[in-house]
Short mmCIF file of the C-alpha atoms (twelve columns), coordinates in Angstrom:
data_MODEL
# 
_entry.id   MODEL 
# 
loop_
_atom_site.group_PDB 
_atom_site.id 
_atom_site.type_symbol 
_atom_site.label_atom_id 
_atom_site.label_alt_id 
_atom_site.label_comp_id 
_atom_site.label_asym_id 
_atom_site.label_seq_id 
_atom_site.Cartn_x 
_atom_site.Cartn_y 
_atom_site.Cartn_z 
_atom_site.pdbx_PDB_model_num 
ATOM 1   C CA . MET A 1   -39.495 5.339   22.497 1 
ATOM 2   C CA . THR A 2   -38.960 1.633   21.843 1 
ATOM 3   C CA . ILE A 3   -36.702 0.844   18.883 1 
ATOM 4   C CA . LYS A 4   -38.215 -1.913  16.768 1 
ATOM 5   C CA . ILE A 5   -35.634 -4.393  15.445 1 
ATOM 6   C CA . GLY A 6   -35.715 -7.079  12.778 1 
ATOM 7   C CA . ILE A 7   -33.156 -9.873  12.303 1 
ATOM 8   C CA . VAL A 8   -32.256 -11.358 8.922  1 
ATOM 9   C CA . GLY A 9   -30.642 -14.789 9.368  1 
ATOM 10  C CA . TYR A 10  -30.840 -17.035 12.409 1 
ATOM 11  C CA . GLY A 11  -27.485 -18.745 12.813 1 
ATOM 12  C CA . ASN A 12  -25.051 -18.116 15.667 1 
ATOM 13  C CA . LEU A 13  -24.996 -14.376 14.990 1 
ATOM 14  C CA . GLY A 14  -28.771 -14.074 14.713 1 
ATOM 15  C CA . ARG A 15  -29.295 -15.987 17.952 1 
ATOM 16  C CA . GLY A 16  -26.768 -13.728 19.640 1 
ATOM 17  C CA . VAL A 17  -28.578 -10.613 18.392 1 
ATOM 18  C CA . GLU A 18  -31.852 -11.971 19.750 1 
ATOM 19  C CA . GLY A 19  -30.275 -12.439 23.182 1 
ATOM 20  C CA . ALA A 20  -28.619 -9.008  23.124 1 
ATOM 21  C CA . ILE A 21  -31.895 -7.263  22.265 1 
ATOM 22  C CA . ALA A 22  -33.439 -8.823  25.368 1 
ATOM 23  C CA . GLN A 23  -30.792 -7.041  27.477 1 
ATOM 24  C CA . ASN A 24  -31.697 -3.599  26.112 1 
ATOM 25  C CA . GLU A 25  -34.856 -2.125  27.591 1 
ATOM 26  C CA . ASP A 26  -35.304 0.427   24.805 1 
ATOM 27  C CA . MET A 27  -35.526 -2.272  22.094 1 
ATOM 28  C CA . GLU A 28  -38.087 -4.778  20.882 1 
ATOM 29  C CA . LEU A 29  -37.516 -7.673  18.478 1 
ATOM 30  C CA . VAL A 30  -40.386 -7.538  16.003 1 
ATOM 31  C CA . ALA A 31  -39.511 -10.384 13.639 1 
ATOM 32  C CA . VAL A 32  -36.860 -12.850 12.506 1 
ATOM 33  C CA . PHE A 33  -36.529 -13.387 8.748  1 
ATOM 34  C CA . THR A 34  -35.092 -16.634 7.392  1 
ATOM 35  C CA . ARG A 35  -34.421 -18.301 4.052  1 
ATOM 36  C CA . ARG A 36  -35.541 -21.579 5.579  1 
ATOM 37  C CA . ASP A 37  -39.115 -22.714 6.036  1 
ATOM 38  C CA . PRO A 38  -40.239 -20.545 8.990  1 
ATOM 39  C CA . GLU A 39  -42.119 -23.532 10.423 1 
ATOM 40  C CA . THR A 40  -38.787 -25.305 10.981 1 
ATOM 41  C CA . VAL A 41  -37.085 -22.414 12.834 1 
ATOM 42  C CA . LYS A 42  -37.399 -22.262 16.619 1 
ATOM 43  C CA . ILE A 43  -36.341 -19.034 18.335 1 
ATOM 44  C CA . GLN A 44  -35.918 -18.047 21.985 1 
ATOM 45  C CA . SER A 45  -38.314 -15.083 22.059 1 
ATOM 46  C CA . ASN A 46  -41.942 -14.506 21.153 1 
ATOM 47  C CA . ALA A 47  -41.100 -12.555 17.988 1 
ATOM 48  C CA . ALA A 48  -42.680 -13.511 14.686 1 
ATOM 49  C CA . ILE A 49  -40.789 -15.707 12.217 1 
ATOM 50  C CA . HIS A 50  -41.147 -14.990 8.507  1 
ATOM 51  C CA . HIS A 51  -39.509 -15.911 5.243  1 
ATOM 52  C CA . VAL A 52  -37.129 -13.239 3.923  1 
ATOM 53  C CA . ASP A 53  -39.453 -12.680 0.973  1 
ATOM 54  C CA . ASP A 54  -42.024 -11.236 3.389  1 
ATOM 55  C CA . ALA A 55  -39.751 -8.513  4.763  1 
ATOM 56  C CA . GLU A 56  -41.192 -5.789  2.531  1 
ATOM 57  C CA . LYS A 57  -44.504 -6.162  4.371  1 
ATOM 58  C CA . PHE A 58  -42.786 -4.767  7.491  1 
ATOM 59  C CA . ILE A 59  -41.921 -1.363  6.055  1 
ATOM 60  C CA . GLY A 60  -42.816 1.155   8.758  1 
ATOM 61  C CA . LYS A 61  -42.979 -1.559  11.418 1 
ATOM 62  C CA . ILE A 62  -39.203 -2.082  11.841 1 
ATOM 63  C CA . ASP A 63  -36.810 0.765   12.640 1 
ATOM 64  C CA . THR A 64  -33.521 -1.075  12.072 1 
ATOM 65  C CA . MET A 65  -32.831 -4.395  10.372 1 
ATOM 66  C CA . ILE A 66  -29.760 -6.301  11.593 1 
ATOM 67  C CA . ILE A 67  -28.383 -8.451  8.774  1 
ATOM 68  C CA . CYS A 68  -26.707 -11.584 10.148 1 
ATOM 69  C CA . GLY A 69  -25.398 -13.296 7.020  1 
ATOM 70  C CA . GLY A 70  -21.841 -14.126 6.015  1 
ATOM 71  C CA . SER A 71  -19.459 -11.687 4.349  1 
ATOM 72  C CA . ALA A 72  -18.485 -13.909 1.431  1 
ATOM 73  C CA . THR A 73  -21.809 -14.061 -0.395 1 
ATOM 74  C CA . ASP A 74  -24.722 -13.086 1.870  1 
ATOM 75  C CA . LEU A 75  -24.034 -9.518  2.982  1 
ATOM 76  C CA . PRO A 76  -22.987 -8.083  -0.419 1 
ATOM 77  C CA . GLU A 77  -26.441 -9.065  -1.703 1 
ATOM 78  C CA . GLN A 78  -28.605 -8.750  1.400  1 
ATOM 79  C CA . VAL A 79  -27.543 -5.356  2.739  1 
ATOM 80  C CA . PRO A 80  -28.258 -3.390  -0.482 1 
ATOM 81  C CA . HIS A 81  -31.521 -5.323  -0.826 1 
ATOM 82  C CA . PHE A 82  -32.842 -4.532  2.658  1 
ATOM 83  C CA . ALA A 83  -31.437 -0.987  2.661  1 
ATOM 84  C CA . GLN A 84  -34.133 -0.195  0.076  1 
ATOM 85  C CA . TRP A 85  -36.701 -0.301  2.858  1 
ATOM 86  C CA . PHE A 86  -34.954 -0.240  6.254  1 
ATOM 87  C CA . ASN A 87  -32.088 1.215   8.217  1 
ATOM 88  C CA . THR A 88  -29.518 -1.602  8.403  1 
ATOM 89  C CA . ILE A 89  -26.591 -2.893  10.440 1 
ATOM 90  C CA . ASP A 90  -24.162 -5.542  9.189  1 
ATOM 91  C CA . SER A 91  -20.866 -7.182  10.114 1 
ATOM 92  C CA . PHE A 92  -19.195 -7.227  6.677  1 
ATOM 93  C CA . ASP A 93  -15.567 -8.062  7.475  1 
ATOM 94  C CA . THR A 94  -13.719 -8.505  4.180  1 
ATOM 95  C CA . HIS A 95  -11.376 -5.577  4.884  1 
ATOM 96  C CA . ALA A 96  -10.094 -5.059  1.352  1 
ATOM 97  C CA . LYS A 97  -13.619 -4.790  -0.052 1 
ATOM 98  C CA . ILE A 98  -15.073 -2.437  2.577  1 
ATOM 99  C CA . PRO A 99  -14.675 0.783   0.487  1 
ATOM 100 C CA . GLU A 100 -16.505 -0.786  -2.450 1 
ATOM 101 C CA . PHE A 101 -19.186 -2.234  -0.154 1 
ATOM 102 C CA . PHE A 102 -19.673 1.180   1.476  1 
ATOM 103 C CA . GLU A 103 -20.216 2.892   -1.871 1 
ATOM 104 C CA . THR A 104 -22.738 0.272   -2.991 1 
ATOM 105 C CA . VAL A 105 -24.795 0.515   0.189  1 
ATOM 106 C CA . ASP A 106 -24.592 4.313   0.315  1 
ATOM 107 C CA . ALA A 107 -26.011 4.585   -3.202 1 
ATOM 108 C CA . ILE A 108 -29.053 2.556   -2.130 1 
ATOM 109 C CA . ASN A 109 -29.453 4.625   1.054  1 
ATOM 110 C CA . GLN A 110 -29.387 7.868   -0.876 1 
ATOM 111 C CA . LYS A 111 -32.159 6.673   -3.206 1 
ATOM 112 C CA . SER A 112 -34.232 5.228   -0.379 1 
ATOM 113 C CA . ASN A 113 -33.725 7.797   2.422  1 
ATOM 114 C CA . THR A 114 -32.362 5.119   4.754  1 
ATOM 115 C CA . THR A 115 -29.329 4.858   7.037  1 
ATOM 116 C CA . SER A 116 -26.864 1.952   7.136  1 
ATOM 117 C CA . ILE A 117 -23.903 1.416   9.429  1 
ATOM 118 C CA . ILE A 118 -21.582 -1.088  7.744  1 
ATOM 119 C CA . SER A 119 -18.821 -3.391  8.989  1 
ATOM 120 C CA . VAL A 120 -19.857 -3.338  12.639 1 
ATOM 121 C CA . GLY A 121 -18.252 -5.758  15.105 1 
ATOM 122 C CA . TRP A 122 -14.892 -5.944  16.849 1 
ATOM 123 C CA . ASP A 123 -12.573 -6.169  13.829 1 
ATOM 124 C CA . PRO A 124 -13.620 -4.322  11.783 1 
ATOM 125 C CA . GLY A 125 -15.404 -2.244  14.397 1 
ATOM 126 C CA . LEU A 126 -14.069 -1.686  17.905 1 
ATOM 127 C CA . PHE A 127 -10.493 -2.481  16.872 1 
ATOM 128 C CA . SER A 128 -10.827 -0.016  13.997 1 
ATOM 129 C CA . LEU A 129 -11.837 2.745   16.417 1 
ATOM 130 C CA . ASN A 130 -8.829  2.038   18.589 1 
ATOM 131 C CA . ARG A 131 -6.465  2.097   15.620 1 
ATOM 132 C CA . VAL A 132 -7.765  5.568   14.742 1 
ATOM 133 C CA . LEU A 133 -7.556  6.703   18.371 1 
ATOM 134 C CA . GLY A 134 -3.963  5.517   18.691 1 
ATOM 135 C CA . GLU A 135 -2.820  7.225   15.507 1 
ATOM 136 C CA . ALA A 136 -4.615  10.467  16.389 1 
ATOM 137 C CA . VAL A 137 -3.184  10.671  19.902 1 
ATOM 138 C CA . LEU A 138 0.287   9.368   19.022 1 
ATOM 139 C CA . PRO A 139 0.907   10.432  15.404 1 
ATOM 140 C CA . LYS A 140 4.524   9.329   15.653 1 
ATOM 141 C CA . GLY A 141 4.516   5.590   16.256 1 
ATOM 142 C CA . ASP A 142 3.407   2.175   15.048 1 
ATOM 143 C CA . THR A 143 0.120   0.287   15.381 1 
ATOM 144 C CA . TYR A 144 0.060   -3.465  15.982 1 
ATOM 145 C CA . THR A 145 -3.018  -5.692  15.846 1 
ATOM 146 C CA . PHE A 146 -2.839  -9.172  17.344 1 
ATOM 147 C CA . TRP A 147 -5.650  -11.719 17.096 1 
ATOM 148 C CA . GLY A 148 -6.242  -14.573 19.531 1 
ATOM 149 C CA . ASP A 149 -6.114  -16.730 21.382 1 
ATOM 150 C CA . GLY A 150 -9.094  -17.633 19.269 1 
ATOM 151 C CA . LEU A 151 -10.829 -19.957 16.859 1 
ATOM 152 C CA . SER A 152 -10.699 -18.864 13.226 1 
ATOM 153 C CA . GLN A 153 -13.850 -19.937 11.397 1 
ATOM 154 C CA . GLY A 154 -12.454 -19.391 7.894  1 
ATOM 155 C CA . HIS A 155 -9.253  -21.315 8.530  1 
ATOM 156 C CA . SER A 156 -11.150 -24.107 10.267 1 
ATOM 157 C CA . ASP A 157 -13.389 -24.426 7.220  1 
ATOM 158 C CA . ALA A 158 -10.335 -24.607 4.950  1 
ATOM 159 C CA . VAL A 159 -8.979  -27.554 6.936  1 
ATOM 160 C CA . ARG A 160 -12.342 -29.329 6.982  1 
ATOM 161 C CA . ARG A 161 -12.413 -29.238 3.175  1 
ATOM 162 C CA . ILE A 162 -9.325  -31.472 2.975  1 
ATOM 163 C CA . VAL A 163 -10.119 -35.020 1.897  1 
ATOM 164 C CA . GLY A 164 -9.771  -37.340 4.909  1 
ATOM 165 C CA . VAL A 165 -10.612 -34.720 7.541  1 
ATOM 166 C CA . LYS A 166 -13.795 -35.526 9.456  1 
ATOM 167 C CA . ASN A 167 -13.749 -32.442 11.654 1 
ATOM 168 C CA . ALA A 168 -11.298 -29.700 12.520 1 
ATOM 169 C CA . VAL A 169 -10.735 -26.390 14.249 1 
ATOM 170 C CA . GLN A 170 -7.879  -23.929 13.949 1 
ATOM 171 C CA . TYR A 171 -6.751  -21.488 16.626 1 
ATOM 172 C CA . THR A 172 -4.764  -18.317 16.011 1 
ATOM 173 C CA . LEU A 173 -2.247  -17.479 18.760 1 
ATOM 174 C CA . PRO A 174 -0.178  -14.318 19.156 1 
ATOM 175 C CA . VAL A 175 3.566   -14.937 19.523 1 
ATOM 176 C CA . PRO A 176 4.339   -13.939 23.134 1 
ATOM 177 C CA . GLU A 177 7.823   -12.625 22.316 1 
ATOM 178 C CA . ALA A 178 6.416   -10.304 19.641 1 
ATOM 179 C CA . VAL A 179 3.725   -8.985  21.968 1 
ATOM 180 C CA . GLU A 180 6.283   -8.362  24.702 1 
ATOM 181 C CA . LYS A 181 8.540   -6.388  22.368 1 
ATOM 182 C CA . VAL A 182 5.630   -4.183  21.321 1 
ATOM 183 C CA . ARG A 183 4.491   -3.617  24.910 1 
ATOM 184 C CA . ASN A 184 8.039   -2.663  25.826 1 
ATOM 185 C CA . GLY A 185 7.954   0.074   23.221 1 
ATOM 186 C CA . ASP A 186 10.648  -1.510  21.039 1 
ATOM 187 C CA . ALA A 187 8.638   -0.820  17.821 1 
ATOM 188 C CA . PRO A 188 9.780   -4.024  16.076 1 
ATOM 189 C CA . ALA A 189 9.239   -4.673  12.377 1 
ATOM 190 C CA . LEU A 190 7.317   -7.959  12.488 1 
ATOM 191 C CA . SER A 191 6.647   -10.398 9.656  1 
ATOM 192 C CA . THR A 192 3.435   -12.396 9.456  1 
ATOM 193 C CA . ARG A 193 5.207   -15.463 10.850 1 
ATOM 194 C CA . GLU A 194 6.662   -13.480 13.736 1 
ATOM 195 C CA . LYS A 195 3.287   -12.142 14.908 1 
ATOM 196 C CA . HIS A 196 1.037   -15.227 15.020 1 
ATOM 197 C CA . THR A 197 1.150   -19.016 15.088 1 
ATOM 198 C CA . ARG A 198 -1.610  -21.431 14.126 1 
ATOM 199 C CA . VAL A 199 -2.675  -24.639 15.883 1 
ATOM 200 C CA . CYS A 200 -5.025  -27.199 14.322 1 
ATOM 201 C CA . TYR A 201 -6.949  -29.982 16.042 1 
ATOM 202 C CA . ILE A 202 -8.040  -32.634 13.546 1 
ATOM 203 C CA . VAL A 203 -10.370 -35.630 13.639 1 
ATOM 204 C CA . LEU A 204 -9.517  -37.938 10.745 1 
ATOM 205 C CA . GLU A 205 -11.733 -40.172 8.682  1 
ATOM 206 C CA . GLU A 206 -10.980 -43.848 9.183  1 
ATOM 207 C CA . GLY A 207 -7.932  -44.855 7.170  1 
ATOM 208 C CA . ALA A 208 -6.836  -41.286 6.382  1 
ATOM 209 C CA . ASP A 209 -3.103  -40.577 6.046  1 
ATOM 210 C CA . ALA A 210 -2.209  -38.301 8.952  1 
ATOM 211 C CA . ALA A 211 1.229   -37.341 7.624  1 
ATOM 212 C CA . LYS A 212 -0.114  -36.457 4.178  1 
ATOM 213 C CA . ILE A 213 -2.946  -34.336 5.613  1 
ATOM 214 C CA . THR A 214 -0.572  -32.559 7.999  1 
ATOM 215 C CA . GLU A 215 1.713   -31.662 5.107  1 
ATOM 216 C CA . GLU A 216 -1.236  -30.409 3.072  1 
ATOM 217 C CA . ILE A 217 -2.269  -28.149 5.945  1 
ATOM 218 C CA . VAL A 218 1.103   -26.591 6.783  1 
ATOM 219 C CA . THR A 219 1.845   -25.845 3.116  1 
ATOM 220 C CA . MET A 220 -1.603  -24.457 2.237  1 
ATOM 221 C CA . PRO A 221 -1.115  -21.059 0.555  1 
ATOM 222 C CA . ASN A 222 -2.996  -18.018 1.904  1 
ATOM 223 C CA . TYR A 223 -3.910  -19.914 5.070  1 
ATOM 224 C CA . PHE A 224 -0.966  -21.672 6.711  1 
ATOM 225 C CA . ALA A 225 2.145   -21.514 4.535  1 
ATOM 226 C CA . ASP A 226 3.248   -18.164 5.985  1 
ATOM 227 C CA . TYR A 227 2.831   -19.280 9.609  1 
ATOM 228 C CA . ASP A 228 4.405   -21.752 12.000 1 
ATOM 229 C CA . THR A 229 1.572   -24.270 12.191 1 
ATOM 230 C CA . THR A 230 1.141   -27.217 14.566 1 
ATOM 231 C CA . VAL A 231 -1.311  -30.027 13.772 1 
ATOM 232 C CA . HIS A 232 -2.731  -32.276 16.503 1 
ATOM 233 C CA . ILE A 233 -4.619  -35.457 15.575 1 
ATOM 234 C CA . ILE A 234 -7.282  -36.107 18.225 1 
ATOM 235 C CA . SER A 235 -10.279 -38.380 18.834 1 
ATOM 236 C CA . GLU A 236 -13.827 -37.355 18.073 1 
ATOM 237 C CA . ASP A 237 -14.676 -37.521 21.793 1 
ATOM 238 C CA . GLU A 238 -11.854 -35.117 22.649 1 
ATOM 239 C CA . PHE A 239 -12.964 -32.791 19.860 1 
ATOM 240 C CA . ASN A 240 -16.561 -32.725 21.103 1 
ATOM 241 C CA . THR A 241 -15.436 -32.150 24.686 1 
ATOM 242 C CA . ASN A 242 -12.838 -29.419 24.138 1 
ATOM 243 C CA . HIS A 243 -13.274 -27.775 20.743 1 
ATOM 244 C CA . THR A 244 -16.915 -26.921 20.042 1 
ATOM 245 C CA . GLY A 245 -16.885 -23.422 21.556 1 
ATOM 246 C CA . MET A 246 -16.061 -20.248 19.620 1 
ATOM 247 C CA . PRO A 247 -13.657 -18.229 21.795 1 
ATOM 248 C CA . HIS A 248 -11.662 -15.359 20.354 1 
ATOM 249 C CA . GLY A 249 -10.112 -12.021 21.176 1 
ATOM 250 C CA . GLY A 250 -7.026  -9.968  20.615 1 
ATOM 251 C CA . PHE A 251 -5.596  -6.530  21.134 1 
ATOM 252 C CA . VAL A 252 -4.613  -3.337  19.372 1 
ATOM 253 C CA . ILE A 253 -1.441  -1.628  20.577 1 
ATOM 254 C CA . ARG A 254 -0.214  1.824   19.557 1 
ATOM 255 C CA . SER A 255 3.446   2.241   20.429 1 
ATOM 256 C CA . GLY A 256 4.700   5.771   20.026 1 
ATOM 257 C CA . GLN A 257 6.083   8.854   21.666 1 
ATOM 258 C CA . SER A 258 4.601   12.200  22.567 1 
ATOM 259 C CA . ASP A 259 8.021   13.798  22.278 1 
ATOM 260 C CA . ALA A 260 11.592  12.626  21.772 1 
ATOM 261 C CA . GLY A 261 12.035  11.505  25.375 1 
ATOM 262 C CA . HIS A 262 8.765   9.857   26.358 1 
ATOM 263 C CA . LYS A 263 7.566   6.430   25.170 1 
ATOM 264 C CA . GLN A 264 3.799   5.940   25.288 1 
ATOM 265 C CA . ILE A 265 1.775   2.744   24.895 1 
ATOM 266 C CA . LEU A 266 -1.974  2.689   24.218 1 
ATOM 267 C CA . GLU A 267 -3.649  -0.744  24.301 1 
ATOM 268 C CA . PHE A 268 -7.172  -2.091  23.840 1 
ATOM 269 C CA . SER A 269 -7.911  -5.796  24.316 1 
ATOM 270 C CA . LEU A 270 -10.737 -8.315  24.195 1 
ATOM 271 C CA . LYS A 271 -11.051 -11.828 25.614 1 
ATOM 272 C CA . LEU A 272 -14.215 -13.457 24.296 1 
ATOM 273 C CA . GLU A 273 -15.856 -16.701 25.324 1 
ATOM 274 C CA . SER A 274 -18.045 -16.480 22.205 1 
ATOM 275 C CA . ASN A 275 -16.988 -14.539 19.121 1 
ATOM 276 C CA . PRO A 276 -20.451 -14.411 17.441 1 
ATOM 277 C CA . TYR A 277 -22.300 -13.551 20.641 1 
ATOM 278 C CA . PHE A 278 -20.004 -10.619 21.402 1 
ATOM 279 C CA . THR A 279 -20.231 -9.413  17.803 1 
ATOM 280 C CA . SER A 280 -24.014 -9.579  18.189 1 
ATOM 281 C CA . SER A 281 -23.862 -7.243  21.173 1 
ATOM 282 C CA . VAL A 282 -21.890 -4.694  19.146 1 
ATOM 283 C CA . LEU A 283 -24.403 -4.920  16.300 1 
ATOM 284 C CA . VAL A 284 -27.301 -4.219  18.652 1 
ATOM 285 C CA . ALA A 285 -25.617 -1.141  20.141 1 
ATOM 286 C CA . TYR A 286 -25.059 0.285   16.670 1 
ATOM 287 C CA . ALA A 287 -28.656 -0.523  15.703 1 
ATOM 288 C CA . ARG A 288 -29.615 2.093   18.271 1 
ATOM 289 C CA . ALA A 289 -27.301 4.580   16.592 1 
ATOM 290 C CA . ALA A 290 -28.729 3.889   13.139 1 
ATOM 291 C CA . TYR A 291 -32.223 4.595   14.409 1 
ATOM 292 C CA . ARG A 292 -31.217 7.781   16.253 1 
ATOM 293 C CA . LEU A 293 -29.205 9.199   13.376 1 
ATOM 294 C CA . SER A 294 -32.004 8.400   10.948 1 
ATOM 295 C CA . GLN A 295 -34.457 10.206  13.227 1 
ATOM 296 C CA . LYS A 296 -32.182 13.245  13.103 1 
ATOM 297 C CA . GLY A 297 -32.363 13.233  9.323  1 
ATOM 298 C CA . HIS A 298 -29.164 11.436  8.325  1 
ATOM 299 C CA . VAL A 299 -29.384 9.595   5.001  1 
ATOM 300 C CA . GLY A 300 -26.598 7.351   3.696  1 
ATOM 301 C CA . ALA A 301 -24.034 4.795   4.756  1 
ATOM 302 C CA . LEU A 302 -21.764 5.216   7.764  1 
ATOM 303 C CA . SER A 303 -18.863 3.329   9.299  1 
ATOM 304 C CA . VAL A 304 -18.089 3.148   13.001 1 
ATOM 305 C CA . PHE A 305 -15.752 6.119   12.448 1 
ATOM 306 C CA . ASP A 306 -18.777 8.305   11.701 1 
ATOM 307 C CA . VAL A 307 -20.876 7.402   14.758 1 
ATOM 308 C CA . PRO A 308 -20.449 9.231   18.091 1 
ATOM 309 C CA . PHE A 309 -20.258 7.008   21.160 1 
ATOM 310 C CA . SER A 310 -23.227 8.855   22.636 1 
ATOM 311 C CA . ALA A 311 -25.403 7.505   19.801 1 
ATOM 312 C CA . ILE A 312 -24.776 3.856   20.721 1 
ATOM 313 C CA . SER A 313 -25.482 4.336   24.449 1 
ATOM 314 C CA . PRO A 314 -28.987 3.984   25.896 1 
ATOM 315 C CA . LYS A 315 -28.163 6.810   28.319 1 
ATOM 316 C CA . THR A 316 -29.032 10.435  27.735 1 
ATOM 317 C CA . PRO A 317 -26.283 13.008  27.130 1 
ATOM 318 C CA . GLU A 318 -26.977 14.356  30.639 1 
ATOM 319 C CA . GLN A 319 -26.488 10.895  32.173 1 
ATOM 320 C CA . LEU A 320 -23.297 10.313  30.218 1 
ATOM 321 C CA . ARG A 321 -21.784 13.622  31.387 1 
ATOM 322 C CA . ALA A 322 -22.776 12.986  35.007 1 
ATOM 323 C CA . GLU A 323 -21.897 9.273   35.229 1 
ATOM 324 C CA . LEU A 324 -19.142 8.465   32.737 1 
ATOM 325 C CA . LEU A 325 -17.272 11.633  31.811 1 
# 
C-alpha cells in the first residue's frame, strides 16, 4: 500500500520533505500546496502544485498532510485547519505552548475522525524521546540538553532586525567544560551562561557603527544578555562563502546511577549538515505512523511519546525482530 502525502508550504522544510519522500518506497507525493501563485513555484518532483485554498478538493486522495509552516504564526492556524480533512504532521516547536497546541488540534481530530502527530522533529521530537528514556531507565539523576554547534534561525533573525545590519547569522555553541563535567558524571548545576555561548557573524550596512551594534547585540534581553556572546564583523563575500548553510545538532545526556555505587551515562547526539532537511526526514517517518495508526482506528492528536518505533519504520514487525532486535 502506497501512502499518499501532501505538503503544505514549500520553503526549506517543504523542499526537504519532498526529497525525503523520494527516499521512501512506500510513499508518493501527491501535491504541494502553497500560499503563493502556484505558477511561480518550481518543485523537484512531478507532483501537482496547488494553492492552499484548493486542499479541500483532495479529501480522500491524500493520506497524510505534512504542514511545513513556522511555529510562530503558521502552524497554530494551519494544523487545526487541515486536521479537519486530513491526518497531519507538524514541527511546532514552541515548547511552552505545546500542551495548549495539542489540546486545540486534538479537539479538531475528535470532531473530524482524523489523526495528528504534533511537534515532530529533533527537539521537540527525537531529543524528547531520549529525555524520557533517560529518566525512565535512570530515575535518580539529571538530564542535560546541549544544542550546537549550530545556526539558530530565531537568533539570527533578531540580529538582522537591528538597524545597520545588512546580514547576520548566529551560532549556538556548547561550553566544552560543561559538557565534560556532565560526561564525567559530576552532575553539575549549570546556569544558562555556563551551558552555551553565542557567536555572531555580521555584515554591516555602509557607515554603520560597529561598536554600537555590537553592544546592542550582547545586551539584547531574551536572546543574548544571559550568554557570553562574541560578535565578528565580516565582509559580504566571507558571509556568502562560509555562512549560508544551516548546520545544527546537539546532544541529550542523562547522568545518573543505578545504585549507590555505579555511575551511568546515557547519551544521544546529532550532528546535522542541514537542520531543516533532517527535520524533514523525521516528519516523513512520522507521516507513515499517522497513516498506520489512523488505519487501525486511532482518532485524535498524538505526540512522539505516543507512537511506537515500529509505526515509523517501513519494515514489518517480523523484519524488525529478525534484523534489528
